[in-house]
Structures are given as C-alpha cells and as structure tokens.
C-alpha positions in Angstrom: 0.0 0.0 0.0 1.4 3.4 -1.0 2.2 5.8 1.9 0.0 8.9 1.8 1.3 12.2 3.3 -1.6 14.6 3.9 0.7 17.5 4.4 4.5 17.7 3.7 4.7 20.3 6.4 4.2 17.5 9.0 7.6 16.1 7.9 9.3 19.5 8.2 8.0 19.9 11.7 8.9 16.4 12.8 12.3 16.8 11.3 12.8 19.9 13.5 11.9 17.9 16.6 14.4 15.2 15.5 17.1 17.8 15.2 16.4 19.7 18.5 15.1 17.0 20.7 12.0 18.7 22.3 8.7 20.0 21.2 9.4 23.4 22.9 12.7 23.9 21.0 11.1 23.0 17.7 8.1 25.3 18.3 10.4 28.2 19.1 12.6 27.5 16.0 9.5 27.3 13.7 7.8 30.2 15.5 4.6 28.2 16.1 2.7 27.0 19.1 3.8 24.0 21.1 0.4 22.3 20.4 0.9 22.8 16.6 4.1 20.8 16.7 2.5 18.0 18.7 -0.5 17.9 16.4 1.7 17.6 13.3 3.8 14.8 14.8 0.7 12.8 15.8 -0.8 13.4 12.3 2.4 12.1 10.6 2.7 9.0 12.8 -1.0 8.3 12.2 -0.6 8.5 8.4 2.5 6.3 8.4 1.0 4.0 11.0 4.3 3.8 12.9 6.2 5.5 15.8 8.8 8.0 14.7 9.8 9.0 18.3 10.4 7.5 21.7 8.9 9.9 24.2 11.0 10.5 27.3 10.8 13.0 30.2 13.8 14.8 28.8 12.5 15.0 25.2 12.0 13.1 22.0 14.4 10.5 20.5 13.9 9.2 17.0 13.1 5.5 16.4 14.9 3.4 13.8 12.2 4.1 11.3 12.2 7.7 12.2 15.9 7.9 11.6 15.4 6.6 8.0 12.7 9.1 7.4 14.7 12.0 8.7 17.8 11.1 6.7 15.6 11.6 3.6 14.2 14.8 5.1 17.7 16.1 5.6 18.4 15.6 1.8 15.1 17.4 1.0 16.0 20.2 3.4 19.4 20.7 1.8 17.9 20.7 -1.7 15.4 23.4 -0.6 18.2 25.5 0.8 20.0 25.3 -2.5 16.7 26.2 -4.2 16.5 29.2 -1.9 19.9 30.3 -3.0 19.1 29.9 -6.6 15.9 31.9 -6.3 17.6 34.6 -4.4 20.3 34.9 -7.1 17.7 34.9 -9.9 15.5 37.5 -8.1 18.0 40.1 -7.2 16.5 42.5 -9.7 13.2 44.2 -9.4 11.5 42.7 -12.5 9.2 39.9 -13.4 6.0 38.9 -11.7 4.9 39.3 -8.0 1.9 37.4 -6.8 -0.1 38.9 -3.8 -3.0 37.1 -2.3 -5.7 38.6 0.0 -9.5 38.8 0.3 -11.5 41.0 -2.0 -12.5 43.5 0.7 -8.8 44.4 1.3 -8.3 46.0 -2.1 -9.8 49.2 -0.7 -7.1 49.0 2.0 -4.2 48.0 -0.2 -5.0 50.0 -3.3 -2.6 52.9 -2.4 0.2 50.5 -1.7 -0.2 48.7 -5.0 -0.3 52.1 -6.9 2.9 53.3 -5.2 4.7 50.0 -5.8 3.8 50.1 -9.6 5.1 53.7 -9.8 8.4 52.8 -8.1 9.0 49.5 -9.8 7.4 49.6 -13.3 9.3 46.5 -14.5 7.5 44.3 -11.9 4.1 42.9 -13.0 1.9 42.9 -9.8 -0.8 40.3 -9.8 -3.4 40.4 -7.0 -5.3 37.1 -6.4 -8.5 37.7 -4.4 -9.4 34.5 -2.7 -11.4 33.7 0.5 -9.5 30.4 0.7 -5.9 30.6 1.7 -3.5 29.9 -1.1 -0.4 27.8 -0.4 2.7 30.0 -0.3 4.9 26.9 0.0 3.4 25.6 -3.3 4.3 28.8 -5.1 0.6 29.9 -5.5 1.6 33.3 -4.2 4.7 35.2 -3.0 3.0 37.4 -0.4 -0.2 37.0 1.6 -2.0 39.7 3.5 -4.2 37.9 6.0 -6.6 39.0 8.7 -7.4 37.2 12.0 -5.2 35.0 14.3 -1.5 34.8 13.7 -0.7 32.2 10.9 1.3 29.3 12.3 2.5 27.4 9.3 6.1 26.3 10.1 7.8 27.5 6.9 5.9 30.8 6.8 7.1 34.1 8.2 4.3 36.1 9.7 4.8 39.8 10.6 2.1 41.9 12.3 1.1 44.9 10.2 -1.7 46.6 12.0 -4.9 46.3 14.0 -7.8 47.5 11.8 -10.9 48.9 13.5 -14.4 48.6 12.1 -17.7 50.2 13.1 -21.2 50.6 11.8 -21.9 52.9 8.8 -24.8 53.7 6.5 -25.4 55.8 3.4 -27.0 59.3 4.0 -29.9 58.2 1.7 -30.6 55.3 4.0 -30.5 57.6 7.1 -32.8 60.1 5.5 -35.3 57.3 4.7 -35.1 55.3 8.0 -33.7 57.8 10.5 -30.4 57.8 12.6 -30.2 55.1 15.3 -29.3 57.0 18.6 -29.1 53.9 20.9 -28.4 50.2 20.6 -32.1 49.6 21.1 -32.9 51.7 18.0 -31.1 49.1 15.9 -34.1 46.8 16.1 -35.9 49.1 13.6 -33.2 49.0 10.9 -32.0 46.8 8.0 -28.5 45.3 7.9 -26.0 43.8 5.5 -24.1 40.7 6.6 -22.3 37.6 5.3 -23.5 34.2 4.1 -23.4 31.2 6.3 -19.9 29.7 6.8 -18.2 33.1 6.0 -19.2 35.1 9.1 -16.7 33.7 11.6 -13.9 35.3 9.5 -15.3 38.8 9.8 -15.9 40.1 13.3 -18.8 42.4 12.3 -20.6 39.6 10.4 -20.2 37.3 13.4 -21.7 40.0 15.7 -24.6 40.6 13.4 -25.5 36.9 13.4 -25.5 36.8 17.2 -27.3 40.1 17.9 -29.4 41.1 14.8 -32.6 39.1 14.1 -32.5 37.2 10.8 -35.5 39.1 9.4 -33.5 42.4 9.8 -30.6 41.2 7.7 -31.9 42.1 4.3 -28.8 41.2 2.3 -26.1 38.5 2.8 -23.0 38.4 0.7 -20.0 36.0 0.3 -17.4 38.8 -0.3 -16.6 41.7 2.0 -16.1 43.9 -1.0 -19.8 43.3 -2.0 -20.9 44.1 1.5 -19.1 47.5 1.2 -20.8 48.2 -2.1 -24.2 47.3 -0.6 -23.7 49.7 2.3 -22.6 52.4 -0.1 -25.7 51.9 -2.2 -27.9 52.4 0.9 -29.2 48.8 1.2 -28.7 48.7 4.9 -26.4 49.4 7.9 -23.1 47.4 8.0 -19.6 47.2 9.5 -16.8 48.9 7.6 -13.2 49.5 8.4 -12.6 53.2 9.2 -10.0 53.6 6.5 -12.4 52.2 3.8 -15.4 54.2 5.0 -13.3 57.4 4.9 -13.1 57.1 1.1 -16.8 57.6 0.7 -18.3 61.0 1.5 -21.9 59.7 1.6 -21.3 57.3 4.5 -22.1 58.4 8.1 -20.9 56.6 11.3 -23.4 55.0 13.6 -22.9 54.3 17.3 -19.1 54.3 17.2 -18.7 54.8 20.9 -20.9 51.7 21.6 -19.8 49.3 18.8 -16.5 48.5 17.2 -14.5 45.5 16.1 -10.8 45.0 15.7 -8.9 42.7 13.4 -5.2 41.8 13.3 -3.6 42.0 9.9 -0.5 40.0 9.0 2.1 40.1 6.2 2.9 36.5 5.4 5.7 35.2 3.2 7.5 31.8 2.7 11.0 31.6 4.0 12.4 30.6 0.6 11.3 33.9 -1.0 11.1 36.2 2.0 14.4 38.0 1.3 14.0 38.4 -2.5 14.1 41.9 -3.8 10.5 42.1 -5.0 9.1 40.7 -1.8 11.2 43.0 0.4 10.3 46.0 -1.8 6.5 45.4 -1.5 6.8 44.4 2.2 8.6 47.7 3.0 5.7 49.7 1.4 3.1 47.7 3.3 4.8 48.3 6.6 5.2 52.1 5.9 1.5 52.3 4.9 0.2 50.7 8.0 2.5 52.6 10.3 0.5 55.7 9.4 -2.4 56.5 11.8 -5.8 54.9 10.7 -8.3 57.4 9.6 -11.4 57.6 11.8 -14.4 59.0 10.0 
C-alpha cells in the first residue's frame, strides 16, 4: 500500500523535533505554538502507522524508522536550501511577476500600496489574487499574503504583524434620510442590515456580531465577499460594518454608534522563508509596513 502524506509540512515539523530533541525547542525554532508541533507529529505518525519518536521525560528521540525518514528529510532540506539560494540569485533584480493574495475586501485598503509599488517598480508585474480560501505559499501559489485574523502558524511561513484595523457601523446618507439615525443600541431593532452568508461570518468580526445580535429578518442582504458588503452599504441597502479607512473614502457614508460598537482585526504580512528576502518581496513588504505605520483614519 502506498504511503500517503496529507501535508508535507508535517515532515518538516517532525524533522525539526528530531534535530532539536524537544517540542518546545522545535516550536520556538519554527515560530509556532507547542500544540501545533504535537498535532503535526501525531498526524504524521498516524498517516505512516508507525512510531517516529520515543517519548522521554527529557524530550523526543527518533526510532529506527524515524531515523530513516529524517535522513531523507535532511536531503530534501538541503535541496530546498539550494533552491532558496538559486531563487535569491535569480530574483536580485526588481523585474518579473509578483503574486499577492488577500481577500477581496482588502483591495480598498491595499490600493494605495499597489499604486505606489507600480510607480516605483514599473518592471514588476503585480498580480493580486483575491481568494477567500488561503493559497499555499509553500506551493508557489503566491509570494506574499495579507491575512486578517489570528497569527498564521505554518512552520515555513514568516508572519509579521502589520496593524490592527478597527471597524464600526456605517450607513449611506440616503438610508439615514429614509429610515432615521439610530441613537441607541435599542434603536437598531428598527433597521435593516447587510451581513455575510453562512460559513463566512466567523472570519469577519462584524458579520459574526450581526449573526448573534441582529434578528435574521432584519438582515436584508447577505454576501459572500466583504467587498460586496461594502458596495451594498454604499448603495444604501442597509447598515453594516466597515473598516474606518475604507469608510473614509466615501463621503456619503455616516458613522453609527461608534462609541458603543467597534471590532478589531489583526492584519498579517505572510511570506514563505524561501522567497522572503528576495528583492521584489522585500520592496513590497517595505511599502506595506510604511503604509500601516500611518495612523488609521477615523471617520
């Protein structure tokens, strides 16, 4: 029967434990949580149906089968390091393609950065892939990811905190003229809302709040993209949560109950260690960091 690896990252994590001898040391080296390392080792042993480590009070020691696997892993690791050197040498110039992945709603946030990058580096073709699902940087599906939510913990990824974005409720002036301005939280029961479709809401703090606190009959429109929620609010279809920096771009939007309701989201710059220090990635990353170091506009 052929051996099936559900995730090659499991081997990378287990290899790090084999080198360092403890879960804690491996977790620190990979910049992930202790529980992530244990989960990946258990997953790999389950898939291989064999023990790779002897567990001792002082740490982890590889079994005979584990030693054979990690000898192969050492060869793969060396090959990847050589690939890294080849990539770095080939990408020392600012030209060619650069793939950025993020969710659709973030283009309103990242538009200025993309424009500045294109002006500074016209020989680089910037391609932005808008996907709700996370593309695999280790498979070359993208060079840079801008992600919102908890810190990414993939072992070969480098995650840098960019900012904390704050969202609050907004509505179009036409909507307010028609339905009135909510003055208290209790007033919200008389208004229409825009939110997300089922299965998408947990990724967006406002959508999650709306599902818990707003009756279903008041949510007049549900969307599967945050960018479409923004457009719906701008069109006056209901009240909804928007990031302050996005809302500030539209003069017809008015804030609602900002002192009572707001949501914060961590934003991360994520790269794979093999391309992290290439010229194109570093150039774009520098602009991202500079952009998010500026104070967020509060409308």
